[in-house]
ROGU-337040 format. One record per residue (C-alpha): residue number from 1; x, y, z; chain; residue in three letters. Coordinates in steps of 0.1 Angstrom, whole numbers. Each point is the difference from the previous one (the first is absolute). Example, Ala and Ser with C-alpha at 12.3 -4.5 7.8 and 13.67 -1.06 7.14 Angstrom:
<lozas>
+-----+-------+-------+-------+--------+--------+
| num |    xx |    yy |    zz | chaine | residu |
+-----+-------+-------+-------+--------+--------+
|   1 |   123 |   -45 |    78 |      A |    Ala |
|   2 |    14 |    34 |    -7 |      A |    Ser |
+-----+-------+-------+-------+--------+--------+
</lozas>
This chain:
<lozas>
+-----+-------+-------+-------+--------+--------+
| num |    xx |    yy |    zz | chaine | residu |
+-----+-------+-------+-------+--------+--------+
|   1 |     0 |     0 |     0 |      A |    Met |
|   2 |    13 |    34 |    -9 |      A |    Lys |
|   3 |    -6 |    22 |    30 |      A |    Arg |
|   4 |     0 |    34 |   -16 |      A |    Asn |
|   5 |    -9 |    14 |   -34 |      A |    Ala |
|   6 |    -6 |    33 |   -17 |      A |    Phe |
|   7 |   -33 |     0 |   -19 |      A |    Ile |
|   8 |   -15 |    29 |   -20 |      A |    Thr |
|   9 |   -33 |     8 |   -15 |      A |    Phe |
|  10 |    -3 |    20 |   -32 |      A |    Glu |
|  11 |   -27 |    13 |   -25 |      A |    Gly |
|  12 |   -16 |    31 |   -13 |      A |    Ile |
|  13 |   -25 |    19 |    22 |      A |    Asp |
|  14 |   -31 |   -19 |     9 |      A |    Gly |
|  15 |    15 |   -34 |    -8 |      A |    Ser |
|  16 |    -8 |   -15 |    34 |      A |    Gly |
|  17 |    34 |     0 |    17 |      A |    Lys |
|  18 |   -13 |    13 |    33 |      A |    Thr |
|  19 |   -26 |   -27 |     2 |      A |    Thr |
|  20 |    24 |   -28 |    -7 |      A |    Gln |
|  21 |    26 |    13 |    24 |      A |    Met |
|  22 |   -26 |     1 |    28 |      A |    Glu |
|  23 |   -11 |   -35 |    -8 |      A |    Leu |
|  24 |    36 |   -12 |     1 |      A |    Leu |
|  25 |     6 |    18 |    33 |      A |    Lys |
|  26 |   -30 |   -18 |    15 |      A |    Gln |
|  27 |    13 |   -33 |   -13 |      A |    Lys |
|  28 |    34 |     6 |    15 |      A |    Met |
|  29 |   -15 |     9 |    33 |      A |    Leu |
|  30 |   -20 |   -32 |     0 |      A |    Thr |
|  31 |    32 |   -20 |    -3 |      A |    Tyr |
|  32 |    20 |    22 |    24 |      A |    Asn |
|  33 |    25 |     9 |   -27 |      A |    Ile |
|  34 |    21 |    31 |     9 |      A |    Pro |
|  35 |    -8 |    27 |   -25 |      A |    Asn |
|  36 |     4 |    36 |    -7 |      A |    Leu |
|  37 |   -22 |    19 |   -26 |      A |    Phe |
|  38 |    14 |    32 |   -14 |      A |    Ile |
|  39 |    -5 |    24 |   -29 |      A |    Arg |
|  40 |    23 |    16 |   -26 |      A |    Asp |
|  41 |     6 |    29 |     0 |      A |    Pro |
|  42 |    -5 |     6 |    37 |      A |    Gly |
|  43 |     2 |   -21 |    32 |      A |    Thr |
|  44 |    29 |    20 |    15 |      A |    Thr |
|  45 |    -2 |    36 |    11 |      A |    Ala |
|  46 |    23 |    10 |   -29 |      A |    Ile |
|  47 |   -20 |   -22 |   -24 |      A |    Gly |
|  48 |   -33 |    15 |     9 |      A |    Glu |
|  49 |    13 |    35 |    -6 |      A |    Lys |
|  50 |    13 |   -10 |   -34 |      A |    Ile |
|  51 |   -34 |   -17 |    -7 |      A |    Arg |
|  52 |   -17 |    33 |     7 |      A |    Gly |
|  53 |    22 |    18 |   -25 |      A |    Leu |
|  54 |    -4 |   -26 |   -27 |      A |    Leu |
|  55 |   -38 |    -4 |     3 |      A |    Leu |
|  56 |   -12 |    36 |     9 |      A |    Ala |
|  57 |   -17 |    16 |   -30 |      A |    Pro |
|  58 |    16 |    33 |     9 |      A |    Glu |
|  59 |    34 |   -16 |    -9 |      A |    Ser |
|  60 |   -11 |     6 |   -36 |      A |    Gly |
|  61 |    22 |   -10 |   -29 |      A |    Glu |
|  62 |    29 |   -15 |    19 |      A |    Met |
|  63 |    30 |   -11 |   -22 |      A |    Ser |
|  64 |     1 |   -37 |    -8 |      A |    Leu |
|  65 |    35 |    -2 |    13 |      A |    Thr |
|  66 |   -11 |    15 |    33 |      A |    Ala |
|  67 |   -28 |   -25 |     3 |      A |    Glu |
|  68 |    23 |   -29 |    -6 |      A |    Val |
|  69 |    26 |    12 |    26 |      A |    Phe |
|  70 |   -27 |     8 |    26 |      A |    Leu |
|  71 |   -16 |   -34 |    -3 |      A |    Tyr |
|  72 |    35 |   -16 |     3 |      A |    Ala |
|  73 |     9 |    22 |    30 |      A |    Ala |
|  74 |   -32 |   -10 |    19 |      A |    Ala |
|  75 |     7 |   -37 |    -9 |      A |    Arg |
|  76 |    36 |     2 |    12 |      A |    Ser |
|  77 |   -11 |    14 |    34 |      A |    Gln |
|  78 |   -27 |   -27 |     3 |      A |    Met |
|  79 |    25 |   -28 |    -8 |      A |    Val |
|  80 |    25 |    14 |    26 |      A |    Tyr |
|  81 |   -25 |     8 |    27 |      A |    Glu |
|  82 |   -27 |   -27 |    -4 |      A |    Val |
|  83 |     5 |   -27 |   -25 |      A |    Ile |
|  84 |    35 |   -13 |     8 |      A |    Asn |
|  85 |    -6 |     0 |    38 |      A |    Pro |
|  86 |   -33 |   -19 |    -4 |      A |    Ala |
|  87 |    15 |   -26 |   -23 |      A |    Leu |
|  88 |    29 |    -5 |    24 |      A |    Glu |
|  89 |   -26 |    -8 |    27 |      A |    Gln |
|  90 |   -16 |   -26 |   -23 |      A |    Asn |
|  91 |   -31 |    20 |    -7 |      A |    Ile |
|  92 |   -18 |    -2 |   -34 |      A |    Ile |
|  93 |    -3 |    35 |   -14 |      A |    Val |
|  94 |   -28 |     9 |   -23 |      A |    Val |
|  95 |     1 |    33 |   -19 |      A |    Cys |
|  96 |   -26 |    19 |   -19 |      A |    Asp |
|  97 |    20 |    10 |   -31 |      A |    Arg |
|  98 |    38 |     0 |    -4 |      A |    Phe |
|  99 |    26 |     0 |   -28 |      A |    Ile |
| 100 |   -25 |   -14 |   -26 |      A |    His |
| 101 |   -21 |    31 |     5 |      A |    Ser |
| 102 |    28 |    23 |   -11 |      A |    Thr |
| 103 |     8 |   -23 |   -30 |      A |    Leu |
| 104 |   -36 |     0 |   -10 |      A |    Ala |
| 105 |   -10 |    36 |     7 |      A |    Tyr |
| 106 |    31 |    21 |    -6 |      A |    Gln |
| 107 |    16 |   -25 |   -24 |      A |    Gly |
| 108 |   -27 |   -15 |   -23 |      A |    Tyr |
| 109 |   -26 |    27 |     8 |      A |    Gly |
| 110 |    22 |    32 |    -2 |      A |    Ser |
| 111 |    29 |   -13 |   -21 |      A |    Gly |
| 112 |    29 |     2 |    25 |      A |    Tyr |
| 113 |    28 |   -24 |   -10 |      A |    Asp |
| 114 |    -6 |   -34 |    17 |      A |    Leu |
| 115 |    37 |    -8 |     5 |      A |    Glu |
| 116 |     5 |    34 |    17 |      A |    Thr |
| 117 |   -29 |    -7 |    23 |      A |    Ile |
| 118 |    15 |   -34 |     9 |      A |    Asn |
| 119 |    34 |    15 |     6 |      A |    Phe |
| 120 |   -13 |    28 |    23 |      A |    Ile |
| 121 |   -22 |   -24 |    20 |      A |    Asn |
| 122 |    27 |   -27 |     3 |      A |    Arg |
| 123 |    21 |    28 |    16 |      A |    Glu |
| 124 |   -29 |     9 |    22 |      A |    Ala |
| 125 |   -11 |   -34 |    10 |      A |    Met |
| 126 |    33 |   -19 |     3 |      A |    Gly |
| 127 |    -6 |   -37 |    -1 |      A |    Ser |
| 128 |   -38 |     2 |     6 |      A |    Ile |
| 129 |   -23 |   -11 |   -28 |      A |    Trp |
| 130 |   -34 |   -16 |     3 |      A |    Pro |
| 131 |    -1 |   -37 |     5 |      A |    Asp |
| 132 |   -35 |     0 |   -15 |      A |    Leu |
| 133 |   -21 |    26 |   -17 |      A |    Thr |
| 134 |   -37 |    -2 |    -6 |      A |    Phe |
| 135 |   -14 |    22 |   -28 |      A |    Ile |
| 136 |   -37 |     6 |     2 |      A |    Met |
| 137 |   -10 |     5 |   -36 |      A |    Asp |
| 138 |   -30 |    20 |   -10 |      A |    Ile |
| 139 |   -13 |    17 |   -32 |      A |    Glu |
| 140 |     7 |    38 |     0 |      A |    Val |
| 141 |   -36 |     7 |    -6 |      A |    Glu |
| 142 |   -10 |   -19 |    32 |      A |    Glu |
| 143 |    28 |    18 |    19 |      A |    Ser |
| 144 |   -14 |    34 |   -11 |      A |    Phe |
| 145 |   -35 |   -11 |    10 |      A |    His |
| 146 |    11 |   -10 |    35 |      A |    Arg |
| 147 |    20 |    31 |     5 |      A |    Cys |
| 148 |   -31 |    21 |   -11 |      A |    Leu |
| 149 |   -20 |   -18 |    27 |      A |    Gln |
| 150 |    26 |     9 |    26 |      A |    Lys |
| 151 |    -2 |    36 |   -11 |      A |    Glu |
| 152 |   -38 |     0 |     3 |      A |    Leu |
| 153 |     6 |   -13 |    35 |      A |    Asn |
| 154 |    21 |    30 |     8 |      A |    Gly |
| 155 |    35 |   -13 |    -7 |      A |    Asn |
| 156 |    19 |    24 |   -23 |      A |    Ser |
| 157 |    26 |   -12 |   -25 |      A |    Lys |
| 158 |    37 |     4 |     8 |      A |    Asp |
| 159 |    25 |    14 |   -24 |      A |    Arg |
| 160 |     7 |   -34 |   -17 |      A |    Ile |
| 161 |   -36 |   -10 |    -1 |      A |    Glu |
| 162 |    -8 |    31 |   -20 |      A |    Gln |
| 163 |    19 |   -13 |   -30 |      A |    Arg |
| 164 |   -19 |   -11 |   -32 |      A |    Asn |
| 165 |   -12 |   -32 |   -15 |      A |    Phe |
| 166 |    30 |    -4 |   -24 |      A |    Glu |
| 167 |    24 |     3 |    29 |      A |    Phe |
| 168 |   -17 |   -27 |    20 |      A |    Tyr |
| 169 |    -3 |   -23 |   -30 |      A |    Asn |
| 170 |    38 |     2 |    -4 |      A |    Lys |
| 171 |     4 |    -7 |    38 |      A |    Val |
| 172 |   -22 |   -30 |    -2 |      A |    Arg |
| 173 |    19 |   -14 |   -31 |      A |    Lys |
| 174 |    32 |     7 |    19 |      A |    Gly |
| 175 |   -11 |   -21 |    30 |      A |    Tyr |
| 176 |    -9 |   -29 |   -23 |      A |    Leu |
| 177 |    34 |     3 |   -18 |      A |    Ala |
| 178 |    18 |    -1 |    33 |      A |    Leu |
| 179 |   -19 |   -31 |    10 |      A |    Ala |
| 180 |     9 |   -17 |   -33 |      A |    Lys |
| 181 |    37 |     8 |     6 |      A |    Glu |
| 182 |    -1 |   -17 |    35 |      A |    Asp |
| 183 |   -27 |   -26 |     0 |      A |    Glu |
| 184 |    16 |   -19 |    29 |      A |    Lys |
| 185 |    -3 |    29 |    25 |      A |    Asn |
| 186 |   -27 |    22 |   -15 |      A |    Val |
| 187 |   -36 |   -13 |     1 |      A |    Val |
| 188 |   -29 |    17 |   -19 |      A |    Val |
| 189 |   -35 |    -3 |    15 |      A |    Leu |
| 190 |   -24 |     7 |   -29 |      A |    Pro |
| 191 |   -31 |    21 |     6 |      A |    Ser |
| 192 |   -23 |   -27 |   -12 |      A |    Gly |
| 193 |     3 |   -21 |    32 |      A |    Ile |
| 194 |   -18 |     6 |    33 |      A |    Thr |
| 195 |    15 |    16 |    31 |      A |    Val |
| 196 |     1 |   -34 |    17 |      A |    Glu |
| 197 |    15 |   -17 |   -30 |      A |    Glu |
| 198 |    28 |    26 |    -1 |      A |    Ala |
| 199 |     6 |    -4 |    37 |      A |    His |
| 200 |     3 |   -38 |    -3 |      A |    Gln |
| 201 |    24 |     3 |   -29 |      A |    Lys |
| 202 |    22 |    25 |    20 |      A |    Ile |
| 203 |     0 |   -22 |    31 |      A |    Trp |
| 204 |     8 |   -31 |   -19 |      A |    Arg |
| 205 |    30 |    17 |   -17 |      A |    Lys |
| 206 |    13 |    13 |    33 |      A |    Ile |
| 207 |    -5 |   -33 |    17 |      A |    Asn |
| 208 |    18 |   -17 |   -28 |      A |    Glu |
| 209 |    29 |    25 |    -2 |      A |    Arg |
| 210 |     6 |     2 |    37 |      A |    Leu |
| 211 |    -6 |   -37 |     6 |      A |    Asp |
| 212 |   -24 |     9 |    28 |      A |    Leu |
| 213 |   -17 |   -34 |     0 |      A |    Gly |
| 214 |   -34 |    15 |     6 |      A |    Leu |
+-----+-------+-------+-------+--------+--------+
</lozas>
């Protein structure tokens, strides 16, 4: 049994990441598996301040290079302050977004060079890389519909969420391309399956990869 692991959840807005992470957390609690659920960017005091800068609509047209470096800076602090210490204590760390988000959003979505993103983030993250990544796939039309429902319920869009259909279509295709490049470690959960089916697939993959025997 592998006693620790770094697991990430990815996907465009409204894809169901939050729901699946909550179900996974409850499952881990049921089996008394030490866990830590975090978000990127954020989690640390420094990371949350950077998150505010990145997502605030008033930040306006931030340069793409600034975006990439700010995400990497928040990530670096989280690796140093939270992820590495938790893994050393044999805790399974589950993160809402990580490096694949930058590759998909700033890389495929906005056109920043993928090799440069990888280089910057390798410097920021050191040896840390997700053991498993789950991509919640969803049609862009459905994503926009769900985000509209959130708006109607009083939740305003952040700076990234305000981007157009073409951008999000590129991001989605980017996620699928990243999954194809690393089929062993990146798992796509298609939108056509139910919440429970997705949860079961996620749990089976984690159980198998970590040899939990559950």
